[in-house]
C-alpha positions as protocol buffer text, in pm:
chain_id: "A"
residue {
  index: 1
  type: MET
  ca { x: 9722 y: 9968 z: 8299 }
}
residue {
  index: 2
  type: ALA
  ca { x: 9588 y: 10253 z: 8505 }
}
residue {
  index: 3
  type: SER
  ca { x: 9696 y: 10124 z: 8846 }
}
residue {
  index: 4
  type: LYS
  ca { x: 10037 y: 9993 z: 8938 }
}
residue {
  index: 5
  type: LYS
  ca { x: 10139 y: 9689 z: 9142 }
}
residue {
  index: 6
  type: VAL
  ca { x: 10427 y: 9786 z: 9366 }
}
residue {
  index: 7
  type: ALA
  ca { x: 10496 y: 9438 z: 9504 }
}
residue {
  index: 8
  type: GLU
  ca { x: 10696 y: 9216 z: 9270 }
}
residue {
  index: 9
  type: GLN
  ca { x: 10472 y: 8973 z: 9090 }
}
residue {
  index: 10
  type: GLN
  ca { x: 10533 y: 8744 z: 8791 }
}
residue {
  index: 11
  type: ALA
  ca { x: 10331 y: 8868 z: 8495 }
}
residue {
  index: 12
  type: SER
  ca { x: 10151 y: 8600 z: 8293 }
}
residue {
  index: 13
  type: ASP
  ca { x: 9956 y: 8623 z: 7969 }
}
residue {
  index: 14
  type: LEU
  ca { x: 9689 y: 8394 z: 7836 }
}
residue {
  index: 15
  type: ILE
  ca { x: 9840 y: 8118 z: 7623 }
}
residue {
  index: 16
  type: PRO
  ca { x: 9688 y: 7888 z: 7361 }
}
residue {
  index: 17
  type: PHE
  ca { x: 9595 y: 7543 z: 7495 }
}
residue {
  index: 18
  type: ASP
  ca { x: 9509 y: 7216 z: 7324 }
}
residue {
  index: 19
  type: ASP
  ca { x: 9131 y: 7164 z: 7289 }
}
residue {
  index: 20
  type: ASP
  ca { x: 9162 y: 6792 z: 7369 }
}
residue {
  index: 21
  type: LEU
  ca { x: 9318 y: 6882 z: 7704 }
}
residue {
  index: 22
  type: LEU
  ca { x: 9056 y: 7149 z: 7770 }
}
residue {
  index: 23
  type: SER
  ca { x: 8775 y: 6903 z: 7704 }
}
residue {
  index: 24
  type: GLN
  ca { x: 8872 y: 6692 z: 8006 }
}
residue {
  index: 25
  type: GLY
  ca { x: 8761 y: 6957 z: 8258 }
}
residue {
  index: 26
  type: THR
  ca { x: 8953 y: 7170 z: 8506 }
}
residue {
  index: 27
  type: GLY
  ca { x: 8981 y: 6936 z: 8806 }
}
residue {
  index: 28
  type: LEU
  ca { x: 8772 y: 7176 z: 9014 }
}
residue {
  index: 29
  type: GLU
  ca { x: 8436 y: 7020 z: 8932 }
}
residue {
  index: 30
  type: GLU
  ca { x: 8373 y: 6912 z: 9292 }
}
residue {
  index: 31
  type: ALA
  ca { x: 8465 y: 7247 z: 9446 }
}
residue {
  index: 32
  type: GLN
  ca { x: 8174 y: 7425 z: 9615 }
}
residue {
  index: 33
  type: SER
  ca { x: 8123 y: 7799 z: 9658 }
}
residue {
  index: 34
  type: GLY
  ca { x: 8253 y: 7776 z: 10016 }
}
residue {
  index: 35
  type: ASP
  ca { x: 8584 y: 7639 z: 9887 }
}
residue {
  index: 36
  type: TYR
  ca { x: 8676 y: 7975 z: 9736 }
}
residue {
  index: 37
  type: ALA
  ca { x: 8772 y: 8298 z: 9909 }
}
residue {
  index: 38
  type: ILE
  ca { x: 8667 y: 8634 z: 9769 }
}
residue {
  index: 39
  type: PRO
  ca { x: 8954 y: 8879 z: 9828 }
}
residue {
  index: 40
  type: PHE
  ca { x: 8910 y: 9188 z: 10041 }
}
residue {
  index: 41
  type: LEU
  ca { x: 9049 y: 9513 z: 9901 }
}
residue {
  index: 42
  type: ARG
  ca { x: 9207 y: 9685 z: 10203 }
}
residue {
  index: 43
  type: ILE
  ca { x: 9389 y: 10012 z: 10262 }
}
residue {
  index: 44
  type: LEU
  ca { x: 9733 y: 9976 z: 10419 }
}
residue {
  index: 45
  type: GLN
  ca { x: 9756 y: 10203 z: 10723 }
}
residue {
  index: 46
  type: SER
  ca { x: 10072 y: 10309 z: 10906 }
}
residue {
  index: 47
  type: MET
  ca { x: 10043 y: 10018 z: 11152 }
}
residue {
  index: 48
  type: SER
  ca { x: 9951 y: 9748 z: 10901 }
}
residue {
  index: 49
  type: PRO
  ca { x: 10164 y: 9433 z: 10939 }
}
residue {
  index: 50
  type: GLN
  ca { x: 10246 y: 9439 z: 10566 }
}
residue {
  index: 51
  type: LEU
  ca { x: 10464 y: 9747 z: 10637 }
}
residue {
  index: 52
  type: LYS
  ca { x: 10661 y: 9598 z: 10928 }
}
residue {
  index: 53
  type: LYS
  ca { x: 10981 y: 9417 z: 10837 }
}
residue {
  index: 54
  type: SER
  ca { x: 10962 y: 9217 z: 11160 }
}
residue {
  index: 55
  type: ASP
  ca { x: 10619 y: 9078 z: 11072 }
}
residue {
  index: 56
  type: GLY
  ca { x: 10565 y: 8761 z: 10873 }
}
residue {
  index: 57
  type: LYS
  ca { x: 10309 y: 8946 z: 10660 }
}
residue {
  index: 58
  type: TYR
  ca { x: 10563 y: 9207 z: 10549 }
}
residue {
  index: 59
  type: ILE
  ca { x: 10561 y: 9295 z: 10177 }
}
residue {
  index: 60
  type: ALA
  ca { x: 10869 y: 9465 z: 10034 }
}
residue {
  index: 61
  type: GLY
  ca { x: 10781 y: 9789 z: 9859 }
}
residue {
  index: 62
  type: ALA
  ca { x: 10440 y: 9828 z: 10022 }
}
residue {
  index: 63
  type: GLU
  ca { x: 10360 y: 10174 z: 10159 }
}
residue {
  index: 64
  type: GLU
  ca { x: 10099 y: 10343 z: 10372 }
}
residue {
  index: 65
  type: GLY
  ca { x: 9799 y: 10429 z: 10155 }
}
residue {
  index: 66
  type: ASN
  ca { x: 9848 y: 10140 z: 9911 }
}
residue {
  index: 67
  type: PHE
  ca { x: 9559 y: 9907 z: 9834 }
}
residue {
  index: 68
  type: PHE
  ca { x: 9612 y: 9543 z: 9933 }
}
residue {
  index: 69
  type: ASN
  ca { x: 9448 y: 9228 z: 9794 }
}
residue {
  index: 70
  type: THR
  ca { x: 9413 y: 8986 z: 10085 }
}
residue {
  index: 71
  type: VAL
  ca { x: 9420 y: 8671 z: 9868 }
}
residue {
  index: 72
  type: SER
  ca { x: 9675 y: 8742 z: 9594 }
}
residue {
  index: 73
  type: GLU
  ca { x: 9870 y: 8978 z: 9826 }
}
residue {
  index: 74
  type: SER
  ca { x: 9905 y: 9219 z: 9534 }
}
residue {
  index: 75
  type: VAL
  ca { x: 9966 y: 9581 z: 9631 }
}
residue {
  index: 76
  type: TYR
  ca { x: 9844 y: 9879 z: 9427 }
}
residue {
  index: 77
  type: ASP
  ca { x: 9948 y: 10242 z: 9436 }
}
residue {
  index: 78
  type: GLY
  ca { x: 9683 y: 10436 z: 9632 }
}
residue {
  index: 79
  type: THR
  ca { x: 9770 y: 10772 z: 9475 }
}
residue {
  index: 80
  type: GLU
  ca { x: 9728 y: 10640 z: 9123 }
}
residue {
  index: 81
  type: GLY
  ca { x: 9431 y: 10437 z: 9242 }
}
residue {
  index: 82
  type: VAL
  ca { x: 9253 y: 10129 z: 9116 }
}
residue {
  index: 83
  type: LEU
  ca { x: 8979 y: 10099 z: 8856 }
}
residue {
  index: 84
  type: ILE
  ca { x: 8670 y: 9918 z: 8986 }
}
residue {
  index: 85
  type: VAL
  ca { x: 8316 y: 9836 z: 8879 }
}
residue {
  index: 86
  type: PRO
  ca { x: 8073 y: 9830 z: 9174 }
}
residue {
  index: 87
  type: CYS
  ca { x: 7825 y: 9545 z: 9137 }
}
residue {
  index: 88
  type: ALA
  ca { x: 7623 y: 9516 z: 9459 }
}
residue {
  index: 89
  type: TYR
  ca { x: 7593 y: 9688 z: 9796 }
}
residue {
  index: 90
  type: LYS
  ca { x: 7502 y: 9541 z: 10135 }
}
residue {
  index: 91
  type: LYS
  ca { x: 7480 y: 9695 z: 10481 }
}
residue {
  index: 92
  type: LYS
  ca { x: 7577 y: 9460 z: 10763 }
}
residue {
  index: 93
  type: TYR
  ca { x: 7612 y: 9481 z: 11139 }
}
residue {
  index: 94
  type: ILE
  ca { x: 7897 y: 9247 z: 11220 }
}
residue {
  index: 95
  type: GLU
  ca { x: 7975 y: 9115 z: 11566 }
}
residue {
  index: 96
  type: TRP
  ca { x: 8345 y: 9083 z: 11648 }
}
residue {
  index: 97
  type: VAL
  ca { x: 8541 y: 8983 z: 11953 }
}
residue {
  index: 98
  type: THR
  ca { x: 8727 y: 9304 z: 12040 }
}
residue {
  index: 99
  type: ARG
  ca { x: 9095 y: 9317 z: 11948 }
}
residue {
  index: 100
  type: GLU
  ca { x: 9203 y: 9346 z: 12312 }
}
residue {
  index: 101
  type: ASN
  ca { x: 9023 y: 9018 z: 12380 }
}
residue {
  index: 102
  type: GLY
  ca { x: 9189 y: 8836 z: 12092 }
}
residue {
  index: 103
  type: GLY
  ca { x: 8968 y: 8948 z: 11802 }
}
residue {
  index: 104
  type: GLY
  ca { x: 8771 y: 8727 z: 11566 }
}
residue {
  index: 105
  type: PHE
  ca { x: 8449 y: 8707 z: 11369 }
}
residue {
  index: 106
  type: VAL
  ca { x: 8132 y: 8604 z: 11555 }
}
residue {
  index: 107
  type: SER
  ca { x: 7824 y: 8678 z: 11340 }
}
residue {
  index: 108
  type: ASP
  ca { x: 7689 y: 8899 z: 11062 }
}
residue {
  index: 109
  type: ALA
  ca { x: 7325 y: 8810 z: 11130 }
}
residue {
  index: 110
  type: HIS
  ca { x: 7246 y: 9129 z: 11327 }
}
residue {
  index: 111
  type: ASP
  ca { x: 7042 y: 9424 z: 11202 }
}
residue {
  index: 112
  type: ALA
  ca { x: 7038 y: 9796 z: 11281 }
}
residue {
  index: 113
  type: SER
  ca { x: 6806 y: 9749 z: 11579 }
}
residue {
  index: 114
  type: SER
  ca { x: 7086 y: 9563 z: 11760 }
}
residue {
  index: 115
  type: LEU
  ca { x: 7271 y: 9894 z: 11802 }
}
residue {
  index: 116
  type: LYS
  ca { x: 7003 y: 10010 z: 12048 }
}
residue {
  index: 117
  type: SER
  ca { x: 7117 y: 9761 z: 12310 }
}
residue {
  index: 118
  type: CYS
  ca { x: 7485 y: 9855 z: 12270 }
}
residue {
  index: 119
  type: LYS
  ca { x: 7688 y: 10107 z: 12466 }
}
residue {
  index: 120
  type: LYS
  ca { x: 7963 y: 10321 z: 12319 }
}
residue {
  index: 121
  type: ASP
  ca { x: 8306 y: 10283 z: 12476 }
}
residue {
  index: 122
  type: ASP
  ca { x: 8573 y: 10554 z: 12503 }
}
residue {
  index: 123
  type: SER
  ca { x: 8687 y: 10475 z: 12147 }
}
residue {
  index: 124
  type: GLY
  ca { x: 8336 y: 10521 z: 12007 }
}
residue {
  index: 125
  type: ARG
  ca { x: 8283 y: 10150 z: 11940 }
}
residue {
  index: 126
  type: PHE
  ca { x: 7940 y: 9993 z: 11989 }
}
residue {
  index: 127
  type: ILE
  ca { x: 7986 y: 9730 z: 12261 }
}
residue {
  index: 128
  type: MET
  ca { x: 7726 y: 9458 z: 12309 }
}
residue {
  index: 129
  type: GLU
  ca { x: 7608 y: 9322 z: 12641 }
}
residue {
  index: 130
  type: ASN
  ca { x: 7837 y: 9021 z: 12596 }
}
residue {
  index: 131
  type: GLY
  ca { x: 8141 y: 9249 z: 12556 }
}
residue {
  index: 132
  type: ASN
  ca { x: 8179 y: 9203 z: 12182 }
}
residue {
  index: 133
  type: GLN
  ca { x: 8184 y: 9487 z: 11930 }
}
residue {
  index: 134
  type: LEU
  ca { x: 7903 y: 9545 z: 11680 }
}
residue {
  index: 135
  type: ALA
  ca { x: 8041 y: 9720 z: 11371 }
}
residue {
  index: 136
  type: GLU
  ca { x: 7822 y: 9893 z: 11115 }
}
residue {
  index: 137
  type: THR
  ca { x: 7972 y: 9782 z: 10784 }
}
residue {
  index: 138
  type: ALA
  ca { x: 7913 y: 9888 z: 10422 }
}
residue {
  index: 139
  type: GLU
  ca { x: 8009 y: 9614 z: 10178 }
}
residue {
  index: 140
  type: TYR
  ca { x: 8065 y: 9672 z: 9808 }
}
residue {
  index: 141
  type: TYR
  ca { x: 8095 y: 9372 z: 9578 }
}
residue {
  index: 142
  type: CYS
  ca { x: 8321 y: 9500 z: 9301 }
}
residue {
  index: 143
  type: ILE
  ca { x: 8520 y: 9393 z: 8999 }
}
residue {
  index: 144
  type: LEU
  ca { x: 8882 y: 9506 z: 9006 }
}
residue {
  index: 145
  type: VAL
  ca { x: 8990 y: 9597 z: 8652 }
}
residue {
  index: 146
  type: GLU
  ca { x: 9368 y: 9569 z: 8653 }
}
residue {
  index: 147
  type: ASP
  ca { x: 9341 y: 9389 z: 8321 }
}
residue {
  index: 148
  type: GLU
  ca { x: 9008 y: 9385 z: 8136 }
}
residue {
  index: 149
  type: ASN
  ca { x: 9096 y: 9039 z: 8001 }
}
residue {
  index: 150
  type: SER
  ca { x: 9116 y: 8901 z: 8356 }
}
residue {
  index: 151
  type: PRO
  ca { x: 8895 y: 9109 z: 8590 }
}
residue {
  index: 152
  type: GLU
  ca { x: 8887 y: 9001 z: 8953 }
}
residue {
  index: 153
  type: GLN
  ca { x: 8602 y: 8993 z: 9202 }
}
residue {
  index: 154
  type: VAL
  ca { x: 8683 y: 9174 z: 9529 }
}
residue {
  index: 155
  type: LEU
  ca { x: 8500 y: 9295 z: 9837 }
}
residue {
  index: 156
  type: LEU
  ca { x: 8544 y: 9650 z: 9965 }
}
residue {
  index: 157
  type: SER
  ca { x: 8437 y: 9655 z: 10331 }
}
residue {
  index: 158
  type: LEU
  ca { x: 8401 y: 9995 z: 10497 }
}
residue {
  index: 159
  type: THR
  ca { x: 8350 y: 10075 z: 10865 }
}
residue {
  index: 160
  type: SER
  ca { x: 8408 y: 10355 z: 11114 }
}
residue {
  index: 161
  type: SER
  ca { x: 8535 y: 10679 z: 10952 }
}
residue {
  index: 162
  type: GLN
  ca { x: 8489 y: 10523 z: 10605 }
}
residue {
  index: 163
  type: LEU
  ca { x: 8109 y: 10518 z: 10644 }
}
residue {
  index: 164
  type: GLY
  ca { x: 8092 y: 10888 z: 10558 }
}
residue {
  index: 165
  type: PHE
  ca { x: 8264 y: 10812 z: 10228 }
}
residue {
  index: 166
  type: SER
  ca { x: 8021 y: 10523 z: 10172 }
}
residue {
  index: 167
  type: ARG
  ca { x: 7718 y: 10749 z: 10209 }
}
residue {
  index: 168
  type: ARG
  ca { x: 7855 y: 11001 z: 9960 }
}
residue {
  index: 169
  type: TRP
  ca { x: 7946 y: 10731 z: 9709 }
}
residue {
  index: 170
  type: ASN
  ca { x: 7598 y: 10581 z: 9743 }
}
residue {
  index: 171
  type: THR
  ca { x: 7456 y: 10924 z: 9662 }
}
residue {
  index: 172
  type: MET
  ca { x: 7677 y: 10944 z: 9353 }
}
residue {
  index: 173
  type: LEU
  ca { x: 7565 y: 10597 z: 9244 }
}
residue {
  index: 174
  type: ASN
  ca { x: 7199 y: 10681 z: 9307 }
}
residue {
  index: 175
  type: ASN
  ca { x: 7222 y: 10997 z: 9097 }
}
residue {
  index: 176
  type: ALA
  ca { x: 7387 y: 10827 z: 8796 }
}
residue {
  index: 177
  type: ARG
  ca { x: 7169 y: 10812 z: 8484 }
}
residue {
  index: 178
  type: VAL
  ca { x: 7172 y: 10626 z: 8152 }
}
residue {
  index: 179
  type: LEU
  ca { x: 6944 y: 10632 z: 7848 }
}
residue {
  index: 180
  type: ASN
  ca { x: 6706 y: 10344 z: 7784 }
}
residue {
  index: 181
  type: LYS
  ca { x: 6600 y: 10228 z: 7435 }
}
residue {
  index: 182
  type: ALA
  ca { x: 6325 y: 10492 z: 7429 }
}
residue {
  index: 183
  type: GLY
  ca { x: 6582 y: 10763 z: 7487 }
}
residue {
  index: 184
  type: ASP
  ca { x: 6463 y: 10840 z: 7841 }
}
residue {
  index: 185
  type: ALA
  ca { x: 6710 y: 10912 z: 8121 }
}
residue {
  index: 186
  type: VAL
  ca { x: 6670 y: 10643 z: 8387 }
}
residue {
  index: 187
  type: GLN
  ca { x: 6855 y: 10550 z: 8703 }
}
residue {
  index: 188
  type: ALA
  ca { x: 7168 y: 10358 z: 8611 }
}
residue {
  index: 189
  type: PRO
  ca { x: 7259 y: 10018 z: 8752 }
}
residue {
  index: 190
  type: MET
  ca { x: 7557 y: 10071 z: 8980 }
}
residue {
  index: 191
  type: PHE
  ca { x: 7778 y: 9871 z: 8740 }
}
residue {
  index: 192
  type: SER
  ca { x: 7706 y: 10106 z: 8447 }
}
residue {
  index: 193
  type: PHE
  ca { x: 8026 y: 10303 z: 8505 }
}
residue {
  index: 194
  type: THR
  ca { x: 8383 y: 10240 z: 8610 }
}
residue {
  index: 195
  type: TYR
  ca { x: 8522 y: 10431 z: 8908 }
}
residue {
  index: 196
  type: ARG
  ca { x: 8873 y: 10532 z: 9007 }
}
residue {
  index: 197
  type: LEU
  ca { x: 8922 y: 10460 z: 9378 }
}
residue {
  index: 198
  type: LYS
  ca { x: 9214 y: 10640 z: 9546 }
}
residue {
  index: 199
  type: THR
  ca { x: 9347 y: 10688 z: 9897 }
}
residue {
  index: 200
  type: ILE
  ca { x: 9394 y: 11030 z: 10057 }
}
residue {
  index: 201
  type: PRO
  ca { x: 9545 y: 11138 z: 10391 }
}
residue {
  index: 202
  type: GLN
  ca { x: 9302 y: 11247 z: 10661 }
}
residue {
  index: 203
  type: SER
  ca { x: 9340 y: 11360 z: 11019 }
}
residue {
  index: 204
  type: ASN
  ca { x: 9170 y: 11516 z: 11319 }
}
residue {
  index: 205
  type: ASP
  ca { x: 9292 y: 11633 z: 11660 }
}
residue {
  index: 206
  type: GLN
  ca { x: 9373 y: 11278 z: 11770 }
}
residue {
  index: 207
  type: TYR
  ca { x: 9438 y: 11061 z: 11468 }
}
residue {
  index: 208
  type: SER
  ca { x: 9572 y: 11052 z: 11115 }
}
residue {
  index: 209
  type: TRP
  ca { x: 9484 y: 10782 z: 10865 }
}
residue {
  index: 210
  type: MET
  ca { x: 9439 y: 10708 z: 10496 }
}
residue {
  index: 211
  type: GLY
  ca { x: 9085 y: 10757 z: 10367 }
}
residue {
  index: 212
  type: LEU
  ca { x: 8918 y: 10718 z: 10028 }
}
residue {
  index: 213
  type: SER
  ca { x: 8815 y: 10931 z: 9732 }
}
residue {
  index: 214
  type: ILE
  ca { x: 8629 y: 10825 z: 9418 }
}
residue {
  index: 215
  type: ASP
  ca { x: 8584 y: 10956 z: 9065 }
}
residue {
  index: 216
  type: LYS
  ca { x: 8356 y: 10827 z: 8790 }
}
residue {
  index: 217
  type: GLU
  ca { x: 8569 y: 10743 z: 8485 }
}
residue {
  index: 218
  type: GLY
  ca { x: 8361 y: 10609 z: 8200 }
}
residue {
  index: 219
  type: GLN
  ca { x: 8093 y: 10371 z: 8082 }
}
residue {
  index: 220
  type: THR
  ca { x: 8149 y: 10005 z: 8153 }
}
residue {
  index: 221
  type: SER
  ca { x: 8221 y: 9787 z: 7849 }
}
residue {
  index: 222
  type: MET
  ca { x: 7963 y: 9524 z: 7761 }
}
residue {
  index: 223
  type: PRO
  ca { x: 8181 y: 9225 z: 7866 }
}
residue {
  index: 224
  type: LEU
  ca { x: 8249 y: 9387 z: 8203 }
}
residue {
  index: 225
  type: ALA
  ca { x: 7884 y: 9485 z: 8247 }
}
residue {
  index: 226
  type: THR
  ca { x: 7780 y: 9126 z: 8180 }
}
residue {
  index: 227
  type: ALA
  ca { x: 8031 y: 8995 z: 8435 }
}
residue {
  index: 228
  type: ALA
  ca { x: 7916 y: 9260 z: 8684 }
}
residue {
  index: 229
  type: LEU
  ca { x: 7551 y: 9163 z: 8636 }
}
residue {
  index: 230
  type: ASP
  ca { x: 7635 y: 8798 z: 8711 }
}
residue {
  index: 231
  type: PHE
  ca { x: 7826 y: 8904 z: 9024 }
}
residue {
  index: 232
  type: MET
  ca { x: 7536 y: 9124 z: 9135 }
}
residue {
  index: 233
  type: LYS
  ca { x: 7292 y: 8834 z: 9098 }
}
residue {
  index: 234
  type: ALA
  ca { x: 7520 y: 8602 z: 9295 }
}
residue {
  index: 235
  type: ALA
  ca { x: 7558 y: 8858 z: 9574 }
}
residue {
  index: 236
  type: ARG
  ca { x: 7182 y: 8910 z: 9591 }
}
residue {
  index: 237
  type: GLN
  ca { x: 7117 y: 8536 z: 9605 }
}
residue {
  index: 238
  type: GLY
  ca { x: 7372 y: 8488 z: 9880 }
}
residue {
  index: 239
  type: THR
  ca { x: 7584 y: 8246 z: 9679 }
}
residue {
  index: 240
  type: VAL
  ca { x: 7899 y: 8459 z: 9721 }
}
residue {
  index: 241
  type: GLN
  ca { x: 8077 y: 8315 z: 10022 }
}
residue {
  index: 242
  type: VAL
  ca { x: 8244 y: 8584 z: 10235 }
}
residue {
  index: 243
  type: GLN
  ca { x: 8494 y: 8474 z: 10497 }
}
residue {
  index: 244
  type: GLN
  ca { x: 8477 y: 8780 z: 10720 }
}
residue {
  index: 245
  type: GLU
  ca { x: 8824 y: 8902 z: 10822 }
}
residue {
  index: 246
  type: GLN
  ca { x: 8886 y: 9154 z: 11096 }
}
residue {
  index: 247
  type: GLU
  ca { x: 9123 y: 9428 z: 10986 }
}
residue {
  index: 248
  type: SER
  ca { x: 9452 y: 9409 z: 11171 }
}
residue {
  index: 249
  type: VAL
  ca { x: 9449 y: 9782 z: 11250 }
}
residue {
  index: 250
  type: SER
  ca { x: 9180 y: 10040 z: 11313 }
}
residue {
  index: 251
  type: THR
  ca { x: 9176 y: 10366 z: 11122 }
}
residue {
  index: 252
  type: THR
  ca { x: 8980 y: 10588 z: 11360 }
}
residue {
  index: 253
  type: THR
  ca { x: 8696 y: 10562 z: 11607 }
}
residue {
  index: 254
  type: GLU
  ca { x: 8328 y: 10525 z: 11523 }
}
residue {
  index: 255
  type: GLU
  ca { x: 8269 y: 10884 z: 11631 }
}
residue {
  index: 256
  type: GLU
  ca { x: 8457 y: 11024 z: 11332 }
}
residue {
  index: 257
  type: ASP
  ca { x: 8240 y: 10880 z: 11057 }
}
residue {
  index: 258
  type: GLU
  ca { x: 8122 y: 11224 z: 10948 }
}
residue {
  index: 259
  type: VAL
  ca { x: 8468 y: 11351 z: 10850 }
}
residue {
  index: 260
  type: ASP
  ca { x: 8435 y: 11520 z: 10512 }
}
residue {
  index: 261
  type: VAL
  ca { x: 8589 y: 11322 z: 10227 }
}
residue {
  index: 262
  type: PRO
  ca { x: 8612 y: 11502 z: 9890 }
}
residue {
  index: 263
  type: PHE
  ca { x: 8517 y: 11324 z: 9570 }
}
């Protein structure tokens, strides 16, 4: 496997199972889409609770710059990176209660025009008239390919200083080309290639944090492309239920979203 889990986790392989038992169903037939949680793929920063031994969320072996799966609580080496297939992209403007007022999700029904009525505070955050924060957010619906036999759907949610990275990755995705049956070069679906996502240290005069870099690795296999297409359709149709989660720490302020991030 290209990326490495640094938190201890029991490995399990697929095992043969009796067809008579399989024919009876899974027991999840009545579960609705809202009964599942799509994991967020987060970057562990220096102040993340997963790095503090005194915190109930502490994970032994986790380090600053690791990737963290918010559902399975798996941790992946950020230097080695994780292999992902991007499936769909959405831009959202999410309203949050500010952290100093207790934090919490309010709404993701806003659009870009809502920023016009906001004022920037000393930290560069867009503050609404009601005192809540409106965060410009780039969401990538991806497949995490730790094991091609069991790929996992994840959500990569980028705000603040990570928006500069998002714009450059979107440019890379927009410029990707594949050949159609006629042999013509055409714009590639974003899931046509796998990408290696890594974390890199960044800093300015006031802050230091872990940012992102990306490299295109290779063409997506047909089984993965088929799974990615299904995920893209579900994201477009709005059937993917996202339980928005406020990150426990902030990387930088909104004003630093143009920091250069190398590919």
